[in-house]
SEZADO-95488 format. One line per field, with one value per atom (N, C-alpha, C, CB): atom name; x, y, z. Coordinates in pm, whole numbers, plus 50000, padded with zeros to 5 digits. Each point is the difference from the previous one (the first is absolute). Glycine has a CB too. Layout:
BEGIN
atomo: CA	... .
u: X	... .
v: Y	... .
w: Z	... .
***
This chain:
BEGIN
atomo: N	CA	C	CB	N	CA	C	CB	N	CA	C	CB	N	CA	C	CB	N	CA	C	CB	N	CA	C	CB	N	CA	C	CB	N	CA	C	CB	N	CA	C	CB	N	CA	C	CB	N	CA	C	CB	N	CA	C	CB	N	CA	C	CB	N	CA	C	CB	N	CA	C	CB	N	CA	C	CB	N	CA	C	CB	N	CA	C	CB	N	CA	C	CB	N	CA	C	CB	N	CA	C	CB	N	CA	C	CB	N	CA	C	CB	N	CA	C	CB	N	CA	C	CB	N	CA	C	CB	N	CA	C	CB	N	CA	C	CB	N	CA	C	CB	N	CA	C	CB	N	CA	C	CB	N	CA	C	CB	N	CA	C	CB	N	CA	C	CB	N	CA	C	CB	N	CA	C	CB	N	CA	C	CB	N	CA	C	CB	N	CA	C	CB	N	CA	C	CB	N	CA	C	CB	N	CA	C	CB	N	CA	C	CB	N	CA	C	CB	N	CA	C	CB	N	CA	C	CB	N	CA	C	CB	N	CA	C	CB	N	CA	C	CB	N	CA	C	CB	N	CA	C	CB	N	CA	C	CB	N	CA	C	CB	N	CA	C	CB	N	CA	C	CB	N	CA	C	CB	N	CA	C	CB	N	CA	C	CB	N	CA	C	CB	N	CA	C	CB	N	CA	C	CB	N	CA	C	CB	N	CA	C	CB	N	CA	C	CB	N	CA	C	CB	N	CA	C	CB	N	CA	C	CB	N	CA	C	CB	N	CA	C	CB	N	CA	C	CB	N	CA	C	CB	N	CA	C	CB	N	CA	C	CB	N	CA	C	CB	N	CA	C	CB	N	CA	C	CB	N	CA	C	CB	N	CA	C	CB	N	CA	C	CB	N	CA	C	CB	N	CA	C	CB	N	CA	C	CB	N	CA	C	CB	N	CA	C	CB	N	CA	C	CB	N	CA	C	CB	N	CA	C	CB	N	CA	C	CB	N	CA	C	CB	N	CA	C	CB	N	CA	C	CB	N	CA	C	CB	N	CA	C	CB	N	CA	C	CB	N	CA	C	CB	N	CA	C	CB	N	CA	C	CB	N	CA	C	CB	N	CA	C	CB	N	CA	C	CB	N	CA	C	CB	N	CA	C	CB	N	CA	C	CB	N	CA	C	CB	N	CA	C	CB	N	CA	C	CB	N	CA	C	CB	N	CA	C	CB	N	CA	C	CB	N	CA	C	CB	N	CA	C	CB	N	CA	C	CB	N	CA	C	CB	N	CA	C	CB	N	CA	C	CB	N	CA	C	CB	N	CA	C	CB	N	CA	C	CB	N	CA	C	CB	N	CA	C	CB	N	CA	C	CB	N	CA	C	CB	N	CA	C	CB	N	CA	C	CB	N	CA	C	CB	N	CA	C	CB	N	CA	C	CB	N	CA	C	CB	N	CA	C	CB	N	CA	C	CB	N	CA	C	CB	N	CA	C	CB	N	CA	C	CB	N	CA	C	CB	N	CA	C	CB	N	CA	C	CB	N	CA	C	CB	N	CA	C	CB	N	CA	C	CB	N	CA	C	CB	N	CA	C	CB	N	CA	C	CB	N	CA	C	CB	N	CA	C	CB	N	CA	C	CB	N	CA	C	CB	N	CA	C	CB	N	CA	C	CB	N	CA	C	CB	N	CA	C	CB	N	CA	C	CB	N	CA	C	CB	N	CA	C	CB	N	CA	C	CB	N	CA	C	CB	N	CA	C	CB	N	CA	C	CB	N	CA	C	CB	N	CA	C	CB	N	CA	C	CB	N	CA	C	CB	N	CA	C	CB	N	CA	C	CB	N	CA	C	CB	N	CA	C	CB	N	CA	C	CB	N	CA	C	CB	N	CA	C	CB	N	CA	C	CB	N	CA	C	CB	N	CA	C	CB	N	CA	C	CB	N	CA	C	CB	N	CA	C	CB	N	CA	C	CB	N	CA	C	CB	N	CA	C	CB	N	CA	C	CB	N	CA	C	CB	N	CA	C	CB	N	CA	C	CB	N	CA	C	CB	N	CA	C	CB	N	CA	C	CB	N	CA	C	CB	N	CA	C	CB	N	CA	C	CB	N	CA	C	CB	N	CA	C	CB	N	CA	C	CB	N	CA	C	CB	N	CA	C	CB .
u: 64840	50119	50115	49937	50102	50123	50130	49894	50193	50137	50062	50042	49936	50058	49916	50081	49800	49912	50049	49794	50213	50057	50152	49849	50213	50151	49997	50128	49788	50010	49929	50032	49877	49948	50091	49779	50282	50095	50148	49891	50126	50088	49962	50048	49806	49933	49994	49905	50069	50020	50136	49864	50221	50136	50062	50039	49907	50031	49959	49958	49919	49936	50063	49811	50221	50061	50139	49898	50167	50143	49961	50154	49747	49997	49948	49954	49957	49973	50104	49828	50255	50108	50122	49941	50082	50068	49912	50068	49838	49900	50038	49765	50215	50008	50123	49851	50269	50113	50032	50054	49911	49985	49917	50018	49875	49878	50078	49780	50274	50057	50144	49874	50211	50082	49979	50064	49857	49931	49944	49967	49959	49940	50116	49808	50297	50103	50064	50062	49898	50076	49874	50231	49858	49933	49951	50158	49737	49956	50130	49770	50335	50111	50121	49934	50054	50113	49958	50082	49776	49938	50041	49759	50289	50043	50137	49784	50321	50135	50066	50012	50084	50094	50122	49895	50212	50077	50102	49899	50100	50046	49938	50178	49862	49941	49963	50124	49923	49967	49900	50196	49761	49907	49856	50242	49682	49826	49978	49907	50025	49920	49915	49990	49960	49928	49896	50079	49856	49880	49988	49995	50107	49993	50002	50117	49944	50013	49838	50254	49695	49854	49913	50006	50034	49889	50028	49984	50176	49980	49971	50178	49841	49927	49858	50143	49771	49864	49978	49965	50104	49953	50017	50009	50083	50038	49883	50253	49757	49887	49874	50088	49867	49854	49986	49981	50130	50000	50023	50105	49970	50013	49851	50281	49649	49936	49813	50254	49768	49850	49961	50030	49880	49959	50089	49923	50153	50096	49990	50029	49873	49963	49993	49858	50095	49926	50086	49755	50329	50022	50210	49697	50362	50137	50050	49990	50116	50033	50049	50064	49975	50031	49879	50242	49716	49866	50045	49831	50066	50033	50001	49897	50028	49972	50129	49733	50354	50074	50162	49841	50196	50096	50130	49821	50240	50119	50091	49989	50061	50095	49941	50092	49799	49931	50025	49791	50207	50011	50131	49832	50281	50129	49974	50090	49804	50018	49880	50074	50002	49901	49866	50213	49695	49892	49890	50039	49986	49895	50094	49801	50164	50103	49910	50100	49771	49933	50024	49838	50194	49990	49893	50101	49773	49874	50000	49881	50163	49977	50068	49989	50150	50094	49950	50181	49800	49938	49859	50096	49807	49871	50062	49787	50308	50031	50043	50071	50037	50028	49952	50095	49768	49922	49921	49990	49974	49895	50123	49867	50277	50055	49982	50144	49858	50020	49888	50178	49701	49877	49947	49998	50065	49970	50084	49993	50125	50042	49924	50164	49816	49920	49864	50141	49766	49910	49983	50008	50095	50037	50003	50074	50021	50111	49886	50273	49604	49929	49887	50051	49920	49900	50050	49890	50233	50038	49964	50150	49804	49945	50112	49744	50255	50080	50040	49844	50040	49986	50089	49790	50195	50066	50167	49772	50267	50136	50075	49926	49971	50045	50019	49899	50063	49986	50102	49798	50242	50091	49991	50066	49995	49995	50118	49801	50141	50120	50061	49875	50240	50088	50078	50101	49881	50058	50001	50124	49777	50007	50070	49974	50038	50108	49881	50308	49673	49922	50064	49896	50026	50064	49883	50145	49863	49935	49954	50115	49749	49950	50113	49690	50370	50090	50110	49936	50126	50123	49992	50057	49801	49956	50012	49800	50156	49994	50121	49792	50307	50133	50055	50038	49917	50100	49940	50103	49772	49946	50088	49722	50247	50068	50147	49837	50242	50145	50022	50047	49902	49968	49971	49896	50017	49945	50073	49763	50286	50120	50107	49950	50099	50127	49983	50076	49799	49988	49951	49944	50030	49962	50135	49756	50313	50158	50049	50081	49885	50075	49933	50033	49849	49903	50078	49743	50217	50071	50120	49882	50244	50115	50012	50029	49905	50005	49938	50028	49832	49938	50108	49739	50338	50089	50097	49952	50119	50105	49933	50110	49797	49922	49927	49972	50025	49997	50087	49869	50230	50116	49982	50038	50017	50000	49815	50294	49610	49881	49936	49998	50079	49918	49958	50113	49779	49927	50017	49846	50252	50011	49886	50210	49777	49870	50007	49969	50125	50005	50087	49982	50073	50105	50125	49940	50055	50128	50149	49857	50228	50137	50037	50065	49988	50051	49882	50213	49666	49873	49983	49862	50228	49958	50002	50105	49971	49981	49905	50189	49797	49882	49888	50098	49885	49862	49977	50033	50075	49985	49976	50123	49957	49983	49843	50284	49657	49862	49921	50026	49987	49928	50026	49981	50130	50058	49996	50130	49909	50007	50154	49784	50258	50134	50076	49956	50011	50061	50028	49939	49981	50032	50060	49820	50171	50077	50152	49801	50302	50121	50082	49931	49988	50070	50018	49882	50086	49999	50102	49756	50348	50118	49958	50125	49963	49954	50046	50011	49933	50026	50193	49700	50340	50151	50051	49979	49942	50022	49974	49935	50013	49957	50117	49750	50320	50124	50090	49995 .
v: 33779	50006	50066	49793	50272	50096	49910	50205	49866	49932	49938	50170	49928	49962	49886	50242	49746	49887	49888	50124	49879	49852	49989	49993	50084	49957	49940	50233	49824	49948	49863	50226	49721	49896	49927	50096	49949	49918	49942	50140	49961	49967	49899	50220	49775	49873	49895	50107	49878	49918	49908	50179	49904	49935	49985	50111	49953	49911	49860	50211	49785	49903	49881	50155	49873	49914	49932	50159	49935	49950	49943	50174	49863	49902	49860	50197	49790	49903	49893	50130	49933	49940	49954	50172	49894	49951	49849	50290	49752	49883	49883	50153	49843	49905	49943	50091	49965	49961	49909	50211	49835	49975	49856	50265	49712	49886	49893	50141	49891	49917	49939	50144	49925	49979	49876	50254	49771	49927	49888	50174	49823	49858	49899	50138	49919	49895	49925	50154	49874	49940	49936	50171	49725	49904	50091	49776	50194	50060	50023	49904	50019	49999	50085	49751	50302	50073	50154	49810	50193	50143	50046	49951	49941	50051	49975	49957	50022	50005	50112	49776	50245	50139	49953	50122	50003	49980	50006	50066	49984	49994	50056	49994	50016	50056	50158	49816	50268	50141	50035	50025	49889	50046	49885	50066	50006	49950	49919	50195	49688	49900	50080	49821	50118	50052	50020	49892	50010	49990	50142	49729	50283	50138	50144	49857	50140	50077	50038	49877	49998	50035	50047	49806	50145	50063	50176	49733	50265	50151	50072	50001	49971	50084	50008	49874	50010	50009	50049	49837	50189	50110	50109	49885	50164	50138	50029	49978	49959	50045	50040	49843	50021	50008	50145	49708	50299	50125	50149	49829	50163	50132	49999	50002	49945	50008	49992	49874	50077	49999	50145	49751	50258	50157	50094	49925	50081	50068	50152	49813	50232	50148	50057	49964	49992	50032	49934	50001	49922	49958	50011	49848	50166	49996	49831	50198	49802	49865	49922	50083	49958	49915	49981	50079	49799	49995	49936	49968	50077	49923	49871	50155	49779	49842	49943	49995	50093	49914	49966	50084	49834	49924	49979	49914	50166	50010	49875	50286	49702	49899	49867	50149	49835	49855	49959	50037	50056	49981	49931	50157	49843	49938	49850	50230	49726	49864	49899	50111	49783	49898	49991	49828	50203	49996	49864	50318	49693	49909	49835	50292	49657	49814	49998	49813	50209	49949	50074	49908	50060	50047	50105	49797	50100	50080	50144	49775	50197	50074	50164	49759	50187	50102	50084	49856	50057	50081	50073	49788	50136	50099	50138	49765	50271	50115	50081	49896	50039	50066	50082	49874	50014	50043	50115	49760	50268	50072	50149	49751	50255	50091	50055	49917	50018	50065	50048	49897	50032	50036	50155	49772	50252	50115	50152	49833	50128	50054	50035	49903	49994	50022	50046	49876	50109	50014	50158	49770	50289	50115	50104	49885	50062	50068	50018	49878	50001	50005	50110	49733	50276	50089	50190	49739	50265	50129	50106	49883	50208	50118	50110	49972	50057	50138	50102	49998	50047	50068	49959	50054	49775	49966	49999	49836	50185	49986	50139	49876	50229	50146	50012	50089	49787	50002	49960	49966	50051	49970	49881	50234	49634	49979	49953	49988	49932	50014	49846	50221	49792	49829	50039	49929	50011	50030	50155	49803	50275	50085	50139	49817	50112	50091	50013	49874	50247	50029	49970	50158	49789	49959	50047	49756	50298	49985	49853	50211	49806	49823	49956	50019	50053	49931	49974	50109	49972	49948	49874	50239	49752	49880	49853	50180	49856	49889	49973	50043	50055	49963	49906	50223	49852	49929	49856	50229	49741	49897	49887	50129	49907	49933	49966	50114	49990	49979	49880	50282	49722	49920	49860	50205	49791	49868	49936	50075	49998	49969	49923	50180	49878	49972	49852	50274	49697	49892	49904	50118	49880	49916	49967	50099	49990	49956	49905	50241	49784	49892	49851	50201	49820	49871	49905	50152	49948	49939	49928	50126	49936	49973	49892	50183	49787	49855	49920	50080	49939	49892	49951	50104	49950	49984	49910	50212	49833	49926	49852	50233	49774	49873	49916	50122	49932	49901	49908	50140	49946	49936	49982	49874	50009	49965	49984	49838	50183	49970	50126	49798	50320	50129	50029	50089	49970	50045	50117	49858	50220	50126	50074	49966	50173	50074	50103	49962	50073	50112	49957	50169	49889	49951	49920	50216	49645	49938	50042	49827	50126	50052	49957	50020	50061	49989	49985	49906	50132	49997	50132	49824	50271	50155	50023	50090	49856	50027	49944	50047	49834	49913	50088	49759	50272	50094	50087	49987	50111	50119	50010	50053	49821	49985	49944	49931	50005	49982	50126	49787	50284	50116	50132	49909	50105	50078	49969	50037	49832	49964	49960	50136	49724	50016	50121	49798	50267	50109	50103	49927	50133	50121	49970	50092	49814	49941	49996	49881	50181	49984	50082	49816	50251	50054	50211	49719	50280	50133	50015	50037	50062	50044	50075	50030	49938	50063	50134	49786	50317	50144	49993	50057	50016	50023	50024	50157	49896	50007	49876	50228	49675	49847	49907	50028	50009	49917	49946	50131 .
w: 64826	50120	49959	50089	50009	49971	49985	50144	49810	49979	50132	49809	50275	50141	50053	50056	49921	50061	49936	50043	49817	49955	50056	49760	50228	50026	50188	49779	50283	50105	50003	50083	49863	49977	49902	50061	49842	49951	50101	49778	50289	50137	50101	49981	50033	50060	49960	50059	49821	49896	50014	49865	50111	49963	50142	49749	50314	50168	50030	50096	49881	50011	49917	50055	49823	49906	50078	49780	50237	50069	50118	49915	50161	50120	49954	50166	49711	49973	49974	49949	49952	49936	50144	49728	50336	50134	50040	50101	49924	50080	49905	50096	49790	49920	50016	49864	50146	49988	50139	49833	50290	50119	49994	50076	49873	49994	49947	49951	49915	49910	50065	49799	50262	50046	50145	49864	50200	50111	49984	50067	49831	49923	49972	49867	50114	49949	50131	49776	50361	50094	50083	49997	50076	50084	50137	49899	50186	50106	50050	50035	50022	50116	49944	50097	49766	49959	50023	49823	50192	49989	50169	49785	50305	50146	50024	50093	49788	50056	49957	50011	50082	50009	49959	50191	49748	49950	50124	49766	50312	50168	50085	49952	50210	50100	49979	50132	49742	49970	49920	50032	49895	49871	50051	49747	50160	49998	49903	50072	49957	49914	49904	50185	49723	49883	50086	49778	50335	50049	50073	50017	50045	50091	49942	50148	49740	49889	49953	49933	50006	49938	50130	49786	50354	50098	50025	50141	49828	50064	49866	50226	49676	49832	50053	49756	50233	50051	50126	49871	50221	50097	50000	50096	49831	49942	49924	49983	49918	49885	50057	49840	50261	50055	50091	50014	50030	50095	49921	50193	49700	49918	49942	49927	50030	49896	50083	49802	50281	50066	50047	50091	49871	50062	49947	50220	49651	49962	50020	49857	50088	49989	50150	49770	50315	50111	50148	49823	50160	50094	50014	49979	50114	50008	49927	50250	49655	49946	50122	49757	50333	50112	50103	49970	50010	50075	50137	49779	50326	50165	50007	50106	49787	50015	49948	49961	49939	49953	50081	49783	50233	50056	49939	50080	49869	49910	50057	49952	50149	50049	49974	50175	49840	50018	49853	50200	49658	49917	49952	50017	50053	50041	50038	50087	49972	50063	49894	50307	49662	49906	50096	49873	50071	50085	49911	50101	49792	49942	49905	49964	50146	49945	49908	50209	49733	49852	49922	50057	49804	49888	49962	49972	50056	49980	50065	49995	50152	50090	49952	50177	49787	49963	49886	50079	49803	49842	50043	49803	50298	50015	50098	49996	50060	50090	49883	50244	49649	49929	49897	50086	49852	49909	50102	49825	50267	50117	49962	50268	49735	50005	49845	50214	49666	49909	49946	49983	50084	49986	50007	50080	50110	50049	49855	50334	49611	49907	49865	50123	49806	49914	49995	49963	50127	50035	49999	50103	50007	49981	49897	50129	49787	49908	49890	50061	49920	49874	50046	49901	50205	50030	50019	50126	49878	49983	49889	50111	49909	49896	49979	50086	49802	49962	50147	49737	50326	50071	50120	49888	50148	50137	49967	50096	49774	49946	50092	49711	50290	50052	50118	49862	50241	50150	50073	49972	50176	50030	50127	49887	50129	50102	50109	49874	50213	50109	50020	50143	49874	50004	50170	49643	50436	50116	50075	49896	50052	50034	49898	50206	49711	49893	49866	50074	49868	49911	49865	50154	49762	49855	49865	50137	49798	49901	49949	49969	49969	49971	49889	50026	49863	49909	50098	49767	50306	50074	50098	49984	50069	50094	49892	50176	49724	49912	49952	49945	50040	49955	50109	49867	50271	50072	50037	50094	49883	50053	49872	50139	49745	49890	50009	49881	50147	50026	50135	49906	50208	50104	49905	50194	49765	49981	49868	50116	49803	49909	50034	49931	50186	50040	50078	50016	50065	50074	49870	50266	49644	49897	49930	49976	50011	49928	50108	49868	50282	50112	49974	50212	49761	49981	49877	50065	49814	49915	49976	49977	50072	50042	50052	50015	50083	50111	49978	50151	49763	49930	49872	50072	49858	49915	50067	49886	50223	50076	50027	50120	49963	50036	49895	50198	49681	49896	49914	50020	50002	49944	49836	50240	49737	49846	49977	49987	50087	49963	49967	50129	49869	49993	49872	50177	49784	49873	49997	49986	49924	50016	49969	49968	50100	50013	49895	50250	49688	49914	49860	50226	49728	49874	50048	49867	50080	50074	49989	49974	50109	49950	49892	50183	49724	49887	49893	50112	49926	49882	49945	50116	49934	49976	49850	50224	49692	49882	49910	50051	50001	49951	50036	50033	50046	50068	49927	50208	49776	49911	49855	50157	49797	49840	49999	49920	50187	49977	49997	50101	50010	49985	49892	50231	49755	49882	49849	50174	49821	49894	49966	49960	49928	49991	49963	49964	49912	49966	50049	49886	50175	50127	50120	49934	50143	50094	49980	50033	50020	49992	49924	50048	49871	49895	50005	49852	50285	50023	50115	49915	50024	50074	50149	49751	50318	50145	50017	50108	49930	50035	50018	50156	49817	49980	50200	49666	50383	50159	50063	50008	49909	50050	49981	49931	50009	49951	50097	49819 .
***
């Protein structure tokens, strides 16, 4: 395999891993909430977690179904409906969420090195496959951040941190790098 083919597949795999990480964060955040909290909004101008999940799932399903052969904005997608809470039961919401992610993961896994040099369209605009991947990852990550922040808010004191706990960076770094190395390196002069 050529270096460019290997690089293309490395990009595909790195993108898939980044998506998987963000899905894990959202899933772990949502799992901490009762059903009712998924539907709460901060105010009349914000979306609930359930609505954000619907939107992300609808976007992923549209963008990644027939990714290489049809426009990413499918005629069957009704984006505005994604902002109306359509799934009163948690199980139905999670099933829709998983279907969106499945469209993404199956398509990403099937991309070849040759596919990475192709062009795709989204709303009639042409993108390279890597650019479309980056666009989708950025959009999804943005909304996962919203989901996590809202979940953190609604969970209150019951929240279980998803990453390194506040005030725990030094301990984490010592665990990873060891006691001797961590904290004994001077920062660069321009960082002081």
